[in-house]
N, CA, C, O and CB atoms as a CASP TS submission, in Angstrom:
PFRMAT TS
TARGET T0000
AUTHOR 0000-0000-0000
METHOD Language model
MODEL 1
PARENT N/A
ATOM      1  N   UNK     1       0.839  -1.182   0.000  1.00  0.00           N
ATOM      2  CA  UNK     1       0.000   0.000   0.000  1.00  0.00           C
ATOM      3  C   UNK     1       0.875   1.232   0.000  1.00  0.00           C
ATOM      4  O   UNK     1       1.825   1.347   0.774  1.00  0.00           O
ATOM      5  CB  UNK     1      -0.950   0.005   1.205  1.00  0.00           C
ATOM      6  N   UNK     2       0.544   2.126  -0.861  1.00  0.00           N
ATOM      7  CA  UNK     2       1.289   3.371  -0.934  1.00  0.00           C
ATOM      8  C   UNK     2       0.359   4.531  -0.666  1.00  0.00           C
ATOM      9  O   UNK     2      -0.861   4.390  -0.755  1.00  0.00           O
ATOM     10  CB  UNK     2       1.972   3.528  -2.299  1.00  0.00           C
ATOM     11  N   UNK     3       0.925   5.671  -0.341  1.00  0.00           N
ATOM     12  CA  UNK     3       0.121   6.860  -0.145  1.00  0.00           C
ATOM     13  C   UNK     3      -0.125   7.174   1.305  1.00  0.00           C
ATOM     14  O   UNK     3       0.378   6.509   2.211  1.00  0.00           O
ATOM     15  CB  UNK     3      -1.171   6.713  -0.840  1.00  0.00           C
ATOM     16  N   UNK     4      -0.924   8.220   1.500  1.00  0.00           N
ATOM     17  CA  UNK     4      -1.255   8.676   2.840  1.00  0.00           C
ATOM     18  C   UNK     4      -2.631   8.171   3.234  1.00  0.00           C
ATOM     19  O   UNK     4      -3.564   8.167   2.432  1.00  0.00           O
ATOM     20  CB  UNK     4      -1.198  10.207   2.924  1.00  0.00           C
ATOM     21  N   UNK     5      -2.738   7.748   4.480  1.00  0.00           N
ATOM     22  CA  UNK     5      -3.991   7.210   4.977  1.00  0.00           C
ATOM     23  C   UNK     5      -4.367   7.847   6.297  1.00  0.00           C
ATOM     24  O   UNK     5      -3.507   8.273   7.068  1.00  0.00           O
ATOM     25  CB  UNK     5      -3.902   5.705   5.128  1.00  0.00           C
ATOM     26  N   UNK     6      -5.630   7.905   6.540  1.00  0.00           N
ATOM     27  CA  UNK     6      -6.146   8.270   7.854  1.00  0.00           C
ATOM     28  C   UNK     6      -6.395   6.955   8.583  1.00  0.00           C
ATOM     29  O   UNK     6      -6.955   6.014   8.021  1.00  0.00           O
ATOM     30  CB  UNK     6      -7.466   9.160   7.758  1.00  0.00           C
ATOM     31  N   UNK     7      -5.973   6.905   9.832  1.00  0.00           N
ATOM     32  CA  UNK     7      -6.109   5.685  10.632  1.00  0.00           C
ATOM     33  C   UNK     7      -6.789   6.061  11.947  1.00  0.00           C
ATOM     34  O   UNK     7      -6.365   6.987  12.639  1.00  0.00           O
ATOM     35  CB  UNK     7      -4.708   5.001  10.889  1.00  0.00           C
ATOM     36  N   UNK     8      -7.840   5.332  12.275  1.00  0.00           N
ATOM     37  CA  UNK     8      -8.549   5.576  13.535  1.00  0.00           C
ATOM     38  C   UNK     8      -8.634   4.271  14.311  1.00  0.00           C
ATOM     39  O   UNK     8      -9.108   3.260  13.791  1.00  0.00           O
ATOM     40  CB  UNK     8      -9.973   6.162  13.280  1.00  0.00           C
ATOM     41  N   UNK     9      -8.181   4.298  15.538  1.00  0.00           N
ATOM     42  CA  UNK     9      -8.252   3.114  16.394  1.00  0.00           C
ATOM     43  C   UNK     9      -9.644   3.017  16.996  1.00  0.00           C
ATOM     44  O   UNK     9     -10.189   4.006  17.486  1.00  0.00           O
ATOM     45  CB  UNK     9      -7.173   3.164  17.511  1.00  0.00           C
ATOM     46  N   UNK    10     -10.215   1.819  16.956  1.00  0.00           N
ATOM     47  CA  UNK    10     -11.514   1.562  17.576  1.00  0.00           C
ATOM     48  C   UNK    10     -11.320   0.647  18.778  1.00  0.00           C
ATOM     49  O   UNK    10     -10.583  -0.337  18.714  1.00  0.00           O
ATOM     50  CB  UNK    10     -12.508   0.930  16.557  1.00  0.00           C
ATOM     51  N   UNK    11     -11.982   0.981  19.855  1.00  0.00           N
ATOM     52  CA  UNK    11     -11.950   0.102  21.017  1.00  0.00           C
ATOM     53  C   UNK    11     -12.938  -1.035  20.781  1.00  0.00           C
ATOM     54  O   UNK    11     -13.845  -0.905  19.959  1.00  0.00           O
ATOM     55  CB  UNK    11     -12.289   0.882  22.331  1.00  0.00           C
ATOM     56  N   UNK    12     -12.777  -2.095  21.458  1.00  0.00           N
ATOM     57  CA  UNK    12     -13.730  -3.179  21.347  1.00  0.00           C
ATOM     58  C   UNK    12     -15.128  -2.742  21.743  1.00  0.00           C
ATOM     59  O   UNK    12     -16.119  -3.258  21.227  1.00  0.00           O
ATOM     60  CB  UNK    12     -13.294  -4.342  22.196  1.00  0.00           C
ATOM     61  N   UNK    13     -15.201  -1.797  22.653  1.00  0.00           N
ATOM     62  CA  UNK    13     -16.474  -1.277  23.138  1.00  0.00           C
ATOM     63  C   UNK    13     -17.307  -0.652  22.016  1.00  0.00           C
ATOM     64  O   UNK    13     -18.528  -0.800  21.989  1.00  0.00           O
ATOM     65  CB  UNK    13     -16.230  -0.250  24.232  1.00  0.00           C
ATOM     66  N   UNK    14     -16.651   0.037  21.102  1.00  0.00           N
ATOM     67  CA  UNK    14     -17.375   0.752  20.049  1.00  0.00           C
ATOM     68  C   UNK    14     -17.608  -0.101  18.805  1.00  0.00           C
ATOM     69  O   UNK    14     -18.253   0.354  17.861  1.00  0.00           O
ATOM     70  CB  UNK    14     -16.617   2.002  19.666  1.00  0.00           C
ATOM     71  N   UNK    15     -17.108  -1.299  18.789  1.00  0.00           N
ATOM     72  CA  UNK    15     -17.223  -2.163  17.623  1.00  0.00           C
ATOM     73  C   UNK    15     -18.411  -3.112  17.795  1.00  0.00           C
ATOM     74  O   UNK    15     -18.416  -3.947  18.699  1.00  0.00           O
ATOM     75  CB  UNK    15     -15.915  -2.960  17.403  1.00  0.00           C
ATOM     76  N   UNK    16     -19.415  -2.982  16.926  1.00  0.00           N
ATOM     77  CA  UNK    16     -20.631  -3.781  17.065  1.00  0.00           C
ATOM     78  C   UNK    16     -20.935  -4.670  15.860  1.00  0.00           C
ATOM     79  O   UNK    16     -21.892  -5.443  15.891  1.00  0.00           O
ATOM     80  CB  UNK    16     -21.791  -2.876  17.307  1.00  0.00           C
ATOM     81  N   UNK    17     -20.134  -4.568  14.806  1.00  0.00           N
ATOM     82  CA  UNK    17     -20.357  -5.366  13.599  1.00  0.00           C
ATOM     83  C   UNK    17     -19.167  -6.281  13.343  1.00  0.00           C
ATOM     84  O   UNK    17     -18.086  -6.085  13.899  1.00  0.00           O
ATOM     85  CB  UNK    17     -20.602  -4.455  12.379  1.00  0.00           C
ATOM     86  N   UNK    18     -19.379  -7.280  12.497  1.00  0.00           N
ATOM     87  CA  UNK    18     -18.283  -8.142  12.045  1.00  0.00           C
ATOM     88  C   UNK    18     -17.748  -7.573  10.739  1.00  0.00           C
ATOM     89  O   UNK    18     -18.516  -7.237   9.837  1.00  0.00           O
ATOM     90  CB  UNK    18     -18.757  -9.631  11.862  1.00  0.00           C
ATOM     91  N   UNK    19     -16.431  -7.467  10.644  1.00  0.00           N
ATOM     92  CA  UNK    19     -15.757  -6.975   9.438  1.00  0.00           C
ATOM     93  C   UNK    19     -14.767  -8.028   8.975  1.00  0.00           C
ATOM     94  O   UNK    19     -14.427  -8.935   9.735  1.00  0.00           O
ATOM     95  CB  UNK    19     -15.036  -5.612   9.702  1.00  0.00           C
ATOM     96  N   UNK    20     -14.301  -7.923   7.743  1.00  0.00           N
ATOM     97  CA  UNK    20     -13.272  -8.819   7.234  1.00  0.00           C
ATOM     98  C   UNK    20     -12.016  -8.004   6.989  1.00  0.00           C
ATOM     99  O   UNK    20     -12.038  -7.026   6.242  1.00  0.00           O
ATOM    100  CB  UNK    20     -13.736  -9.544   5.933  1.00  0.00           C
ATOM    101  N   UNK    21     -10.920  -8.408   7.619  1.00  0.00           N
ATOM    102  CA  UNK    21      -9.644  -7.711   7.502  1.00  0.00           C
ATOM    103  C   UNK    21      -9.035  -7.987   6.125  1.00  0.00           C
ATOM    104  O   UNK    21      -8.874  -9.148   5.746  1.00  0.00           O
ATOM    105  CB  UNK    21      -8.671  -8.148   8.633  1.00  0.00           C
ATOM    106  N   UNK    22      -8.694  -6.934   5.371  1.00  0.00           N
ATOM    107  CA  UNK    22      -8.079  -7.150   4.061  1.00  0.00           C
ATOM    108  C   UNK    22      -6.633  -7.646   4.152  1.00  0.00           C
ATOM    109  O   UNK    22      -6.073  -8.104   3.156  1.00  0.00           O
ATOM    110  CB  UNK    22      -8.123  -5.868   3.263  1.00  0.00           C
ATOM    111  N   UNK    23      -6.033  -7.557   5.328  1.00  0.00           N
ATOM    112  CA  UNK    23      -4.657  -8.009   5.496  1.00  0.00           C
ATOM    113  C   UNK    23      -4.527  -9.513   5.628  1.00  0.00           C
ATOM    114  O   UNK    23      -3.569 -10.103   5.129  1.00  0.00           O
ATOM    115  CB  UNK    23      -4.060  -7.361   6.691  1.00  0.00           C
ATOM    116  N   UNK    24      -5.498 -10.142   6.308  1.00  0.00           N
ATOM    117  CA  UNK    24      -5.408 -11.586   6.555  1.00  0.00           C
ATOM    118  C   UNK    24      -6.648 -12.351   6.095  1.00  0.00           C
ATOM    119  O   UNK    24      -6.674 -13.580   6.152  1.00  0.00           O
ATOM    120  CB  UNK    24      -5.183 -11.838   8.027  1.00  0.00           C
ATOM    121  N   UNK    25      -7.668 -11.635   5.641  1.00  0.00           N
ATOM    122  CA  UNK    25      -8.925 -12.215   5.170  1.00  0.00           C
ATOM    123  C   UNK    25      -9.678 -12.955   6.276  1.00  0.00           C
ATOM    124  O   UNK    25     -10.491 -13.833   5.987  1.00  0.00           O
ATOM    125  CB  UNK    25      -8.655 -13.162   4.017  1.00  0.00           C
ATOM    126  N   UNK    26      -9.417 -12.610   7.535  1.00  0.00           N
ATOM    127  CA  UNK    26     -10.120 -13.204   8.665  1.00  0.00           C
ATOM    128  C   UNK    26     -11.115 -12.193   9.229  1.00  0.00           C
ATOM    129  O   UNK    26     -10.964 -10.985   9.044  1.00  0.00           O
ATOM    130  CB  UNK    26      -9.120 -13.665   9.761  1.00  0.00           C
ATOM    131  N   UNK    27     -12.125 -12.700   9.911  1.00  0.00           N
ATOM    132  CA  UNK    27     -13.126 -11.815  10.490  1.00  0.00           C
ATOM    133  C   UNK    27     -12.583 -11.040  11.693  1.00  0.00           C
ATOM    134  O   UNK    27     -11.738 -11.521  12.448  1.00  0.00           O
ATOM    135  CB  UNK    27     -14.347 -12.616  10.901  1.00  0.00           C
ATOM    136  N   UNK    28     -13.096  -9.842  11.833  1.00  0.00           N
ATOM    137  CA  UNK    28     -12.891  -9.039  13.031  1.00  0.00           C
ATOM    138  C   UNK    28     -14.257  -9.036  13.720  1.00  0.00           C
ATOM    139  O   UNK    28     -15.191  -8.384  13.254  1.00  0.00           O
ATOM    140  CB  UNK    28     -12.357  -7.549  12.699  1.00  0.00           C
ATOM    141  N   UNK    29     -14.364  -9.749  14.802  1.00  0.00           N
ATOM    142  CA  UNK    29     -15.635  -9.925  15.506  1.00  0.00           C
ATOM    143  C   UNK    29     -15.993  -8.674  16.316  1.00  0.00           C
ATOM    144  O   UNK    29     -15.112  -7.901  16.692  1.00  0.00           O
ATOM    145  CB  UNK    29     -15.568 -11.153  16.432  1.00  0.00           C
ATOM    146  N   UNK    30     -17.294  -8.479  16.582  1.00  0.00           N
ATOM    147  CA  UNK    30     -17.689  -7.358  17.450  1.00  0.00           C
ATOM    148  C   UNK    30     -16.968  -7.439  18.790  1.00  0.00           C
ATOM    149  O   UNK    30     -16.783  -8.522  19.345  1.00  0.00           O
ATOM    150  CB  UNK    30     -19.219  -7.352  17.671  1.00  0.00           C
ATOM    151  N   UNK    31     -16.570  -6.298  19.291  1.00  0.00           N
ATOM    152  CA  UNK    31     -15.894  -6.241  20.576  1.00  0.00           C
ATOM    153  C   UNK    31     -14.383  -6.352  20.496  1.00  0.00           C
ATOM    154  O   UNK    31     -13.699  -6.220  21.511  1.00  0.00           O
ATOM    155  CB  UNK    31     -16.408  -7.312  21.443  1.00  0.00           C
ATOM    156  N   UNK    32     -13.847  -6.593  19.297  1.00  0.00           N
ATOM    157  CA  UNK    32     -12.391  -6.724  19.129  1.00  0.00           C
ATOM    158  C   UNK    32     -11.814  -5.367  18.709  1.00  0.00           C
ATOM    159  O   UNK    32     -12.237  -4.805  17.699  1.00  0.00           O
ATOM    160  CB  UNK    32     -12.041  -7.830  18.064  1.00  0.00           C
ATOM    161  N   UNK    33     -10.854  -4.836  19.475  1.00  0.00           N
ATOM    162  CA  UNK    33     -10.219  -3.577  19.069  1.00  0.00           C
ATOM    163  C   UNK    33      -9.509  -3.756  17.716  1.00  0.00           C
ATOM    164  O   UNK    33      -8.904  -4.796  17.452  1.00  0.00           O
ATOM    165  CB  UNK    33      -9.208  -3.098  20.158  1.00  0.00           C
ATOM    166  N   UNK    34      -9.595  -2.723  16.871  1.00  0.00           N
ATOM    167  CA  UNK    34      -8.950  -2.767  15.554  1.00  0.00           C
ATOM    168  C   UNK    34      -8.826  -1.341  15.026  1.00  0.00           C
ATOM    169  O   UNK    34      -9.166  -0.391  15.731  1.00  0.00           O
ATOM    170  CB  UNK    34      -9.759  -3.665  14.551  1.00  0.00           C
ATOM    171  N   UNK    35      -8.346  -1.181  13.805  1.00  0.00           N
ATOM    172  CA  UNK    35      -8.225   0.146  13.213  1.00  0.00           C
ATOM    173  C   UNK    35      -9.089   0.242  11.961  1.00  0.00           C
ATOM    174  O   UNK    35      -9.309  -0.743  11.256  1.00  0.00           O
ATOM    175  CB  UNK    35      -6.754   0.461  12.878  1.00  0.00           C
ATOM    176  N   UNK    36      -9.568   1.445  11.707  1.00  0.00           N
ATOM    177  CA  UNK    36     -10.282   1.759  10.469  1.00  0.00           C
ATOM    178  C   UNK    36      -9.350   2.651   9.665  1.00  0.00           C
ATOM    179  O   UNK    36      -8.809   3.627  10.185  1.00  0.00           O
ATOM    180  CB  UNK    36     -11.688   2.462  10.742  1.00  0.00           C
ATOM    181  N   UNK    37      -9.166   2.312   8.397  1.00  0.00           N
ATOM    182  CA  UNK    37      -8.196   3.005   7.554  1.00  0.00           C
ATOM    183  C   UNK    37      -8.878   3.430   6.256  1.00  0.00           C
ATOM    184  O   UNK    37      -9.628   2.654   5.663  1.00  0.00           O
ATOM    185  CB  UNK    37      -6.962   2.101   7.261  1.00  0.00           C
ATOM    186  N   UNK    38      -8.619   4.653   5.819  1.00  0.00           N
ATOM    187  CA  UNK    38      -9.109   5.090   4.516  1.00  0.00           C
ATOM    188  C   UNK    38      -8.128   6.078   3.931  1.00  0.00           C
ATOM    189  O   UNK    38      -7.383   6.730   4.663  1.00  0.00           O
ATOM    190  CB  UNK    38     -10.519   5.716   4.625  1.00  0.00           C
ATOM    191  N   UNK    39      -8.122   6.194   2.595  1.00  0.00           N
ATOM    192  CA  UNK    39      -7.175   7.112   1.958  1.00  0.00           C
ATOM    193  C   UNK    39      -7.393   8.536   2.432  1.00  0.00           C
ATOM    194  O   UNK    39      -8.509   8.942   2.757  1.00  0.00           O
ATOM    195  CB  UNK    39      -7.302   7.043   0.437  1.00  0.00           C
ATOM    196  N   UNK    40      -6.309   9.278   2.464  1.00  0.00           N
ATOM    197  CA  UNK    40      -6.372  10.699   2.797  1.00  0.00           C
ATOM    198  C   UNK    40      -7.452  11.331   1.921  1.00  0.00           C
ATOM    199  O   UNK    40      -7.642  10.908   0.781  1.00  0.00           O
ATOM    200  CB  UNK    40      -4.977  11.406   2.589  1.00  0.00           C
ATOM    201  N   UNK    41      -8.157  12.331   2.432  1.00  0.00           N
ATOM    202  CA  UNK    41      -9.297  12.908   1.717  1.00  0.00           C
ATOM    203  C   UNK    41      -8.976  13.355   0.295  1.00  0.00           C
ATOM    204  O   UNK    41      -9.880  13.405  -0.540  1.00  0.00           O
ATOM    205  CB  UNK    41      -9.827  14.073   2.486  1.00  0.00           C
ATOM    206  N   UNK    42      -7.732  13.679  -0.007  1.00  0.00           N
ATOM    207  CA  UNK    42      -7.369  14.065  -1.361  1.00  0.00           C
ATOM    208  C   UNK    42      -7.346  12.860  -2.312  1.00  0.00           C
ATOM    209  O   UNK    42      -7.382  13.026  -3.532  1.00  0.00           O
ATOM    210  CB  UNK    42      -6.011  14.754  -1.356  1.00  0.00           C
ATOM    211  N   UNK    43      -7.285  11.650  -1.745  1.00  0.00           N
ATOM    212  CA  UNK    43      -7.128  10.453  -2.566  1.00  0.00           C
ATOM    213  C   UNK    43      -8.347   9.542  -2.540  1.00  0.00           C
ATOM    214  O   UNK    43      -8.396   8.581  -3.308  1.00  0.00           O
ATOM    215  CB  UNK    43      -5.926   9.685  -2.112  1.00  0.00           C
ATOM    216  N   UNK    44      -9.312   9.799  -1.704  1.00  0.00           N
ATOM    217  CA  UNK    44     -10.476   8.940  -1.597  1.00  0.00           C
ATOM    218  C   UNK    44     -11.461   9.516  -0.611  1.00  0.00           C
ATOM    219  O   UNK    44     -11.282  10.628  -0.115  1.00  0.00           O
ATOM    220  CB  UNK    44     -10.075   7.533  -1.185  1.00  0.00           C
ATOM    221  N   UNK    45     -12.499   8.761  -0.327  1.00  0.00           N
ATOM    222  CA  UNK    45     -13.469   9.250   0.638  1.00  0.00           C
ATOM    223  C   UNK    45     -13.791   8.167   1.658  1.00  0.00           C
ATOM    224  O   UNK    45     -13.219   7.077   1.630  1.00  0.00           O
ATOM    225  CB  UNK    45     -14.745   9.718  -0.067  1.00  0.00           C
ATOM    226  N   UNK    46     -14.706   8.483   2.548  1.00  0.00           N
ATOM    227  CA  UNK    46     -15.015   7.589   3.661  1.00  0.00           C
ATOM    228  C   UNK    46     -15.548   6.239   3.177  1.00  0.00           C
ATOM    229  O   UNK    46     -15.404   5.237   3.878  1.00  0.00           O
ATOM    230  CB  UNK    46     -16.031   8.244   4.589  1.00  0.00           C
ATOM    231  N   UNK    47     -16.159   6.196   1.991  1.00  0.00           N
ATOM    232  CA  UNK    47     -16.649   4.909   1.476  1.00  0.00           C
ATOM    233  C   UNK    47     -15.503   3.960   1.151  1.00  0.00           C
ATOM    234  O   UNK    47     -15.730   2.768   0.944  1.00  0.00           O
ATOM    235  CB  UNK    47     -17.506   5.129   0.228  1.00  0.00           C
ATOM    236  N   UNK    48     -14.280   4.468   1.103  1.00  0.00           N
ATOM    237  CA  UNK    48     -13.095   3.645   0.838  1.00  0.00           C
ATOM    238  C   UNK    48     -12.488   3.061   2.113  1.00  0.00           C
ATOM    239  O   UNK    48     -11.452   2.399   2.051  1.00  0.00           O
ATOM    240  CB  UNK    48     -12.047   4.467   0.110  1.00  0.00           C
ATOM    241  N   UNK    49     -13.109   3.291   3.253  1.00  0.00           N
ATOM    242  CA  UNK    49     -12.494   2.840   4.503  1.00  0.00           C
ATOM    243  C   UNK    49     -12.586   1.323   4.647  1.00  0.00           C
ATOM    244  O   UNK    49     -13.529   0.680   4.185  1.00  0.00           O
ATOM    245  CB  UNK    49     -13.161   3.523   5.704  1.00  0.00           C
ATOM    246  N   UNK    50     -11.566   0.785   5.307  1.00  0.00           N
ATOM    247  CA  UNK    50     -11.479  -0.652   5.562  1.00  0.00           C
ATOM    248  C   UNK    50     -11.109  -0.873   7.018  1.00  0.00           C
ATOM    249  O   UNK    50     -10.385  -0.080   7.620  1.00  0.00           O
ATOM    250  CB  UNK    50     -10.444  -1.330   4.620  1.00  0.00           C
ATOM    251  N   UNK    51     -11.614  -1.954   7.567  1.00  0.00           N
ATOM    252  CA  UNK    51     -11.341  -2.326   8.953  1.00  0.00           C
ATOM    253  C   UNK    51     -10.236  -3.385   8.951  1.00  0.00           C
ATOM    254  O   UNK    51     -10.359  -4.418   8.293  1.00  0.00           O
ATOM    255  CB  UNK    51     -12.638  -2.857   9.670  1.00  0.00           C
ATOM    256  N   UNK    52      -9.168  -3.124   9.684  1.00  0.00           N
ATOM    257  CA  UNK    52      -8.003  -4.006   9.741  1.00  0.00           C
ATOM    258  C   UNK    52      -7.743  -4.419  11.189  1.00  0.00           C
ATOM    259  O   UNK    52      -7.978  -3.642  12.114  1.00  0.00           O
ATOM    260  CB  UNK    52      -6.752  -3.309   9.137  1.00  0.00           C
ATOM    261  N   UNK    53      -7.258  -5.644  11.379  1.00  0.00           N
ATOM    262  CA  UNK    53      -6.654  -5.965  12.672  1.00  0.00           C
ATOM    263  C   UNK    53      -5.474  -5.016  12.831  1.00  0.00           C
ATOM    264  O   UNK    53      -4.776  -4.722  11.861  1.00  0.00           O
ATOM    265  CB  UNK    53      -6.204  -7.494  12.765  1.00  0.00           C
ATOM    266  N   UNK    54      -5.254  -4.546  14.022  1.00  0.00           N
ATOM    267  CA  UNK    54      -4.147  -3.615  14.255  1.00  0.00           C
ATOM    268  C   UNK    54      -2.815  -4.229  13.841  1.00  0.00           C
ATOM    269  O   UNK    54      -1.987  -3.554  13.229  1.00  0.00           O
ATOM    270  CB  UNK    54      -4.096  -3.202  15.731  1.00  0.00           C
ATOM    271  N   UNK    55      -2.602  -5.492  14.165  1.00  0.00           N
ATOM    272  CA  UNK    55      -1.337  -6.145  13.818  1.00  0.00           C
ATOM    273  C   UNK    55      -1.190  -6.309  12.306  1.00  0.00           C
ATOM    274  O   UNK    55      -0.078  -6.204  11.789  1.00  0.00           O
ATOM    275  CB  UNK    55      -1.240  -7.512  14.504  1.00  0.00           C
ATOM    276  N   UNK    56      -2.273  -6.562  11.593  1.00  0.00           N
ATOM    277  CA  UNK    56      -2.212  -6.675  10.127  1.00  0.00           C
ATOM    278  C   UNK    56      -1.872  -5.323   9.508  1.00  0.00           C
ATOM    279  O   UNK    56      -1.070  -5.256   8.577  1.00  0.00           O
ATOM    280  CB  UNK    56      -3.557  -7.202   9.558  1.00  0.00           C
ATOM    281  N   UNK    57      -2.473  -4.246  10.015  1.00  0.00           N
ATOM    282  CA  UNK    57      -2.154  -2.920   9.493  1.00  0.00           C
ATOM    283  C   UNK    57      -0.688  -2.592   9.740  1.00  0.00           C
ATOM    284  O   UNK    57      -0.013  -2.057   8.860  1.00  0.00           O
ATOM    285  CB  UNK    57      -3.056  -1.852  10.137  1.00  0.00           C
ATOM    286  N   UNK    58      -0.190  -2.913  10.935  1.00  0.00           N
ATOM    287  CA  UNK    58       1.210  -2.631  11.248  1.00  0.00           C
ATOM    288  C   UNK    58       2.162  -3.459  10.402  1.00  0.00           C
ATOM    289  O   UNK    58       3.301  -3.047  10.184  1.00  0.00           O
ATOM    290  CB  UNK    58       1.478  -2.886  12.714  1.00  0.00           C
ATOM    291  N   UNK    59       1.723  -4.619   9.918  1.00  0.00           N
ATOM    292  CA  UNK    59       2.577  -5.502   9.105  1.00  0.00           C
ATOM    293  C   UNK    59       2.292  -5.370   7.610  1.00  0.00           C
ATOM    294  O   UNK    59       2.787  -6.181   6.828  1.00  0.00           O
ATOM    295  CB  UNK    59       2.385  -6.953   9.532  1.00  0.00           C
ATOM    296  N   UNK    60       1.523  -4.390   7.194  1.00  0.00           N
ATOM    297  CA  UNK    60       1.084  -4.291   5.799  1.00  0.00           C
ATOM    298  C   UNK    60       2.220  -4.197   4.799  1.00  0.00           C
ATOM    299  O   UNK    60       2.055  -4.602   3.649  1.00  0.00           O
ATOM    300  CB  UNK    60       0.201  -3.106   5.636  1.00  0.00           C
ATOM    301  N   UNK    61       3.361  -3.679   5.201  1.00  0.00           N
ATOM    302  CA  UNK    61       4.488  -3.551   4.273  1.00  0.00           C
ATOM    303  C   UNK    61       5.232  -4.862   4.093  1.00  0.00           C
ATOM    304  O   UNK    61       6.049  -4.994   3.182  1.00  0.00           O
ATOM    305  CB  UNK    61       5.448  -2.487   4.760  1.00  0.00           C
ATOM    306  N   UNK    62       4.956  -5.827   4.949  1.00  0.00           N
ATOM    307  CA  UNK    62       5.607  -7.131   4.852  1.00  0.00           C
ATOM    308  C   UNK    62       4.737  -8.160   4.149  1.00  0.00           C
ATOM    309  O   UNK    62       5.182  -9.280   3.899  1.00  0.00           O
ATOM    310  CB  UNK    62       5.971  -7.631   6.227  1.00  0.00           C
ATOM    311  N   UNK    63       3.511  -7.795   3.830  1.00  0.00           N
ATOM    312  CA  UNK    63       2.599  -8.733   3.187  1.00  0.00           C
ATOM    313  C   UNK    63       1.677  -7.977   2.244  1.00  0.00           C
ATOM    314  O   UNK    63       1.557  -6.755   2.337  1.00  0.00           O
ATOM    315  CB  UNK    63       1.781  -9.520   4.236  1.00  0.00           C
ATOM    316  N   UNK    64       1.035  -8.685   1.351  1.00  0.00           N
ATOM    317  CA  UNK    64       0.100  -8.053   0.440  1.00  0.00           C
ATOM    318  C   UNK    64      -1.327  -8.293   0.937  1.00  0.00           C
ATOM    319  O   UNK    64      -1.598  -9.316   1.566  1.00  0.00           O
ATOM    320  CB  UNK    64       0.286  -8.592  -1.002  1.00  0.00           C
ATOM    321  N   UNK    65      -2.235  -7.365   0.662  1.00  0.00           N
ATOM    322  CA  UNK    65      -3.626  -7.588   1.061  1.00  0.00           C
ATOM    323  C   UNK    65      -4.200  -8.809   0.359  1.00  0.00           C
ATOM    324  O   UNK    65      -3.818  -9.120  -0.769  1.00  0.00           O
ATOM    325  CB  UNK    65      -4.482  -6.352   0.752  1.00  0.00           C
ATOM    326  N   UNK    66      -5.102  -9.488   1.016  1.00  0.00           N
ATOM    327  CA  UNK    66      -5.753 -10.645   0.427  1.00  0.00           C
ATOM    328  C   UNK    66      -7.037 -10.207  -0.241  1.00  0.00           C
ATOM    329  O   UNK    66      -7.587  -9.153   0.079  1.00  0.00           O
ATOM    330  CB  UNK    66      -6.029 -11.726   1.487  1.00  0.00           C
ATOM    331  N   UNK    67      -7.507 -11.007  -1.159  1.00  0.00           N
ATOM    332  CA  UNK    67      -8.787 -10.720  -1.815  1.00  0.00           C
ATOM    333  C   UNK    67      -9.632 -11.966  -1.801  1.00  0.00           C
ATOM    334  O   UNK    67      -9.131 -13.080  -1.961  1.00  0.00           O
ATOM    335  CB  UNK    67      -8.583 -10.217  -3.265  1.00  0.00           C
ATOM    336  N   UNK    68     -10.888 -11.772  -1.613  1.00  0.00           N
ATOM    337  CA  UNK    68     -11.817 -12.897  -1.658  1.00  0.00           C
ATOM    338  C   UNK    68     -12.178 -13.135  -3.105  1.00  0.00           C
ATOM    339  O   UNK    68     -12.488 -12.191  -3.832  1.00  0.00           O
ATOM    340  CB  UNK    68     -13.092 -12.635  -0.794  1.00  0.00           C
ATOM    341  N   UNK    69     -12.142 -14.379  -3.529  1.00  0.00           N
ATOM    342  CA  UNK    69     -12.425 -14.594  -4.934  1.00  0.00           C
ATOM    343  C   UNK    69     -13.303 -15.704  -5.220  1.00  0.00           C
ATOM    344  O   UNK    69     -13.605 -15.968  -6.384  1.00  0.00           O
ATOM    345  CB  UNK    69     -11.238 -14.787  -5.652  1.00  0.00           C
TER
END
């Protein structure tokens, strides 16, 4: 991943839905702390945001995002 991103940490308390992490293709269950990431406003909008496990986001330069196919 290249470019500038906005990153917001979510506590498990504020997480109420299940998401799929693009870094590992595993679910992020409700109540699990994680980060929400989206391109800087000059490069995208809020509809581009993705929910990542914090560890997957921190390791993003060592691995490529997965895709469901």
